[in-house]
Structure formats: structure tokens, C-alpha cells
N, C-alpha and C positions, 0 to 999 in steps of 0.2 A: 555253287552252293556248298556251304560248310555242313559238317555233321550236326552242329548245333542248330542250324536253321531247319534241319529236317526233324531232329529229335524234339525240339520245342513244341511245334504244332502237334506232334504225336502224343506228347504228354497231356496236352489240353484235350485232345480227342479221347485219349484213354480215360481221363477223369470223367468226361461226359458219358462215356460208354459204361463205366462202372455204375454210375447212377442209373442208367437205363436198364442195365442187367438186374440190378436189385429190384427195381419197380416191376419188371416183367416176371421175375421169379416169385414175387408176391402175388401177381395176378394169375400166373399160369405156372405153378411149381413143378408140374410134370412135363413141361416142354423139354424136348431134346436139347442137347448142348449146342448143336449147330443152329437150330431155330432160335434158341435163346440169345446166342451171340448176334445174329442178324437183327432180330427185333430189338435187342438191347441197344445196339448202335442207333437204330432209328429213333427209339424213345429218348435216348440220352441227348442226341443232337437236336431233336425237336424241342425238348424241354429247355435246353440251353438257349436256343435262339429266342424262344418266346419269353423266357425269364429275362434275358439280356435286353430285349427291346422294351419290356415293361419297366425295368429298372431305369433305363435311359430316359423313358418317357417322363418318369417322376423325378429325374435328376439325381438318382441315387448312385451314380458312378458306373464304371464300365466293367465291373466284375459280376454283374448279375447272371451271366452265363454259367458261372460256377455254382450258384446257390442251390439249384435242385439236386445236383450230384452230392454236394457237401452235406445237405440235409439228409438225403437218402443214406449216405454212408454212416452218418452219426446215428440215425435211427436204427440202422441195421446192427451196428456195433452194440448199441444199448440193448436192443432186443436179444441179441445173442448172449450178452452177459447175464441178463435177467433170466433167460430160459436155460442157461448153461450151454456150453459149446458142444451141442449135439452134432453128430455127423450129418452132412448135407444129404437131402433126399436124392437117391440115385435116379438118373434120367437115362433116356435112350442113349446107348453107346454108339460110337462110330461103327459102321459096317462097311463092307467092301464097296458096294455101289455108291455110298455117300462119299467115301474117300476118293474114289475114282472121279466122281463128278466134280468135287471140289478142286481136285488137281487139274482137271480139264479147264475149269473156269479160271483158275489161277494162271495157267500157262497161256491160254488164249487171251485172257483179260490183260495180263501184263504185256504181252506182245502187242496188243492193240494200243494200249496206252503209250508204250515206248515208241511205237511207230508214229502215233499222232503228236507226240511231244516234240518232234522235229519242227513242227509248225509253231511251237511256243517256246523259243529260247528265252532265257532270263537275261542274257547279256548279249549285246550285239553292237556293232559300230555303224554309224551313219543311220539313215532312216530304215525302218523295218515295216513292211506291209504284209508280212506273212500271217499275222494274227487275224482271227475272225473279226470282222469290223465291229461286232457287238461286244467283244471282250473288254476293250477299254471302258465301255459304258458299264458293264457288269462290275468291273473292278472299282470304278468310281462310286457306283451305287452301293456296293457292299461297304466301302469305307465310310460313306456318308451315313448309312443306317447304323453302323457300329459306333460312330462318334457322336451323332446328333439325335439318334432315335428315329422312329417312324413318322413323327409329325413334321411340322414345317421346318425346313432346313435350307441352307444356301443351294443345295443340290436339288432339292425337291420342293420348290415353293408352291404351296397350295395344291400339291399332288397327293392323292391317296395311294398308300402302299398296296400293291397287289399281292395276292397270296403267293405267287411263284417267286416273288422277290425275297421270300424268307430264306431261300438257299444262299442268296448273295449276302443277306444280313449275317447268316451263320459264318460264311467265309470271312466277312469283314471282322466279325468278333474274334475269330481265331487269330487272324492276322494282327489285330490290335493288341490282343492279349500277350503275344510273344514278340511283337515287333518284327514279324516276318517280312521278307522282301516282297515287293509288289509282284503280283501274279503267282506267287508260290502256292498259296492256299487254293486259289481259284483253279489253277491248271495242274497242280500236283496232288494236293491233299483231298480235294473234293472227289476227283475221279477214283482215287485209290480207296477212300472210305466207301464210296458208292459201290465199287466192285466187290469189296469184302462183304458188306451188308447184304446187297442184293443177291449175290451168289449163295450165301448161307440160307437166306429165306427161301429162294426159289428151289434150291436143291432139297432142303428139308421138306418143303411142301410137296414136291414131286415124289419124294420117297414115301411120304405119308399117304398120298393119294393113289399110288400104284404099287403093285407087287412086282412089276417087271424091273429087272435089275438095270436095264439100259435107259429107263425113263429119266432119272435124275441127270444123267450125262447129256441126254438130248435137251433137257431144260436148261442146263448150263450153257450149251452151245447156242441155243436160241437167244438166251439172255445177252450173251456177250457179242456174238457176231451175226445173229439172225437179222438184225436191222440193216446190215450192209447188203443183203440180198434183195436189191431192188428199191430200198428206201433212199429218198433224196438226201437226207441229212445224216445218214449213217445209222449206227446202232443206238440202243437205249442208253448205253454207257458212252456217250459222245462228249468229247472235250469242248465242242462248240456250243453246247447248251448245258452248263452245270446245273441249272434248275431242273432240267429233265432227268439228269442222272440221279441226283439226290432226291428229287421229287418222287421218282419211281420207288426208291427205298421207303420213303414215308408212306406212299400209297400201299405198297406191299405189306408193311407193318400194320396199317389200318385194316387191311383185308384179313390178316392173321388174327388180329384182336377181335374183329367182328365174328370170325368163325369160332374163336374160342368162347365168345359170349354165347353164341348159338348153341355150342356144345354143352355149356354149363346150364342152359335153361331148358334143355330137353332131356 
């Protein structure tokens, strides 16, 4: 893998995340920086995949994934110019328990991902049977959704798209946007994005809900490696099920948004 093949998907994801961050800052301006980053990633990626599929459905091209973030950025710039460049509202700063918990999640998470990536080489000679048997299907499904949309296609004749296929549609959109190699987004980008977003949300929520300094670190450990303690298919952040990894991020963001709504209505 070249540096360009890694940086190109990162730029696409970064653009999506900026859009999500702007949306969440409007909805919850007093959220801490860590929670804002995690929820922003979730919002940005979910907006991108839904917009991309909608644009493909109406035959408007393959750049629909970028539309929500571009609109959010333009609206933010215009609003800042009209109101004047006032300093941003201060949010909760990083404290020691948060930093330690994020460091634990990063170390354990990256170690887990690197360990599991040995099963998913991008280049090999001869036949390779090390991939999870579902992974080629996930890859083909994501490419099909990105190129043809969620309706009738050569890959999905008369089949209704299921909710958990949205993750594969997102992976396919990122791959098609930058021309990434096969399996790069599915086995590299999705797990890393899921690790960052889920860790930020879980650590921030644990810190908010408990005054005990060790609780965020415990939450980080349970998120990353807790599933390996007796679970058949590994942890929540498993490479074998990308839909589970990124789906957990979207579910966590929904929970945070729901709690925020309850807090604003009471």
C-alpha cells in the first residue's frame, strides 16, 4: 500500500467528519471535545452514505456522499462571516482520566487491529483462503451499492437493501471516490474509523456518568477487548463484521443524541 492509497480515503473521511462536527456543534454546542469528535464522525459518515445512496437512486452521480458536508461547511462559513468571527464556545477540556482512557483504547485497539490484519493481506500469490468467507460478499455488495444505488442492480436483482448494509455502502462510496484498492476501505478504514469514533463516545459518556477516575478506562477496555472474553465472534470492533463495528458507532451516536434531547426537554 502506498501513502497516497492511505491518505486519499483519510481525506474523504475527514471531509465527512467536518460536516458531522458542524451539525453536532449546532445541536449540542456545549458537548465536550471528545464526545463531539466521536458523534461528529458518526453523523458525518451516516449523512454521507444516505446522501450518496439517494443521489445514486435518482441518477445524479457518485458524489452525493460529499453534499451534506459541503453544504454544512458553506453554511457555517457564511454564518460566521455574518455574525463576525467570534471565538468558539469553550467546551469541556481533556482531563487525566479521559486522556488515560483514550490512550488505553488506542493502544489496545491498534494492537487488536494489527493482530487481525494478518488475516487480511492485500497482496498474495496463488489462492488465499484466510479471508472470512463473507468478506468477498461484503466487498462486492459495497461496490454494487456505490455504483448502482440501493435499487435493482446486477448484484441485487429484486432484493431489498437491509439496514446493516449501509456500512458496506459507505465503504463502497469511499472506495469509489478515491479509487482505492479492493478491501482497503473494508479491512483498514472501517475498523480504524470505528475505533476512533466508538472510543471517543464511550470514554466521554463514561466520564460524564461517573466521577470515578477509572471508569472511562474500564469502558475503553470493555469496548475494545471485552468481546473476546467468551464471545464467539470476538469483540465489538471486529474485522470479520464491518457492519457491526461501524453500526455500533451509529447506535452510540443515536443514544447520545437521544440523551441530549431528553436533557433539553427537562
